C-alpha positions in Angstrom: -3.1 13.8 1.8 0.2 13.8 4.8 3.2 15.6 2.9 4.8 13.5 4.6 3.1 10.3 2.8 2.9 9.8 -0.1 -0.4 7.0 -0.2 -2.4 6.4 2.9 -4.8 3.8 3.9 -9.0 4.1 5.2 -9.4 3.0 8.5 -10.5 -0.2 7.1 -7.7 -0.5 5.0 -6.0 -0.3 7.9 -8.0 -3.0 9.9 -7.3 -5.5 7.1 -4.4 -5.2 6.8 -3.5 -5.7 11.2 -6.2 -8.9 10.6 -3.9 -9.8 7.7 -1.0 -9.3 9.5 -2.1 -10.9 12.7 -3.9 -14.2 10.8 -1.4 -15.5 8.6 1.4 -15.1 11.1 3.5 -11.9 9.2 7.3 -11.8 10.3 7.4 -9.2 12.8 10.4 -7.0 10.8 8.0 -6.9 7.6 6.0 -3.4 6.9 3.6 -2.5 4.0 5.1 -3.1 0.6 3.1 -0.2 -1.8 4.3 -0.4 -5.2 4.3 -1.1 -8.4 4.8 -3.6 -11.0 4.8 -4.2 -14.4 5.8 -0.8 -16.5 6.5 -2.0 -20.6 5.0 -2.0 -23.5 1.4 -2.3 -24.0 -0.5 -2.6 -20.3 0.9 -0.3 -18.5 2.6 -0.5 -14.7 -0.1 -2.3 -12.1 -0.2 -1.0 -8.4 0.3 -3.5 -5.6 1.3 -4.6 -1.9 2.1 -7.1 -0.7 4.4 -8.0 2.7 8.0 -6.9 2.5 11.2 -6.4 4.5 12.9 -2.8 4.3 15.4 -2.4 1.5 17.8 0.0 1.2 15.9 2.4 -1.3 12.7 2.4 0.1 11.3 5.8 1.8 10.1 4.2 5.3 6.9 5.4 7.7 4.0 4.4 9.4 0.4 4.9 9.3 -2.2 3.1 11.7 0.8 1.2 13.7 1.6 -0.1 10.7 4.6 0.5 8.8 4.5 0.9 5.3 7.5 0.9 2.3 7.4 2.0 -0.5 10.3 1.9 -3.2 12.0 5.2 -4.0 12.2 4.9 -7.7 7.9 3.5 -7.0 7.3 6.9 -6.1 5.9 8.7 -9.0 2.7 6.1 -9.5 1.8 5.7 -6.4 2.0 9.7 -5.2 -1.5 10.8 -4.5 -3.0 7.6 -3.9 -5.4 5.7 -0.9 -5.6 2.1 0.0 -8.9 0.7 0.9 -10.7 -2.7 0.6 -14.0 -2.8 -0.7 -16.5 -5.4 0.1 -20.0 -6.1 -1.6 -21.9 -9.0 -3.3 -19.1 -8.8 -6.7 -16.0 -8.5 -4.9 -14.1 -8.5 -1.8 -10.6 -6.4 -1.7 -8.5 -4.2 -1.6 -8.7 -1.3 -4.4 -6.2 1.8 -5.1 -7.9 5.0 -6.1 -7.4 9.1 -5.6 -7.0 10.8 -2.6 -9.9 12.7 -1.5 -7.2 15.4 -1.0 -6.0 15.5 -4.8 
């Protein structure tokens, strides 16, 4: 993991994100938001991906030409994670895994 990048993307995940940004007409001033949802009660929190504009409370960096935004409040939960894209007979989609260098 690059110390300046708390979250990384595999090449396959980056290719899928770039494809989505092109085919779904994501505005040019949007980037990939990585964060959490939830966090209270028994369910805990869930890591999420989406497209959004940069906010004042975000850490921003670029991976594979993709602007990436992480809210500083979510950093504790996402640092050291890697976003991958899984394609199998049973499922297809983005997954969060621990970064190989952790």
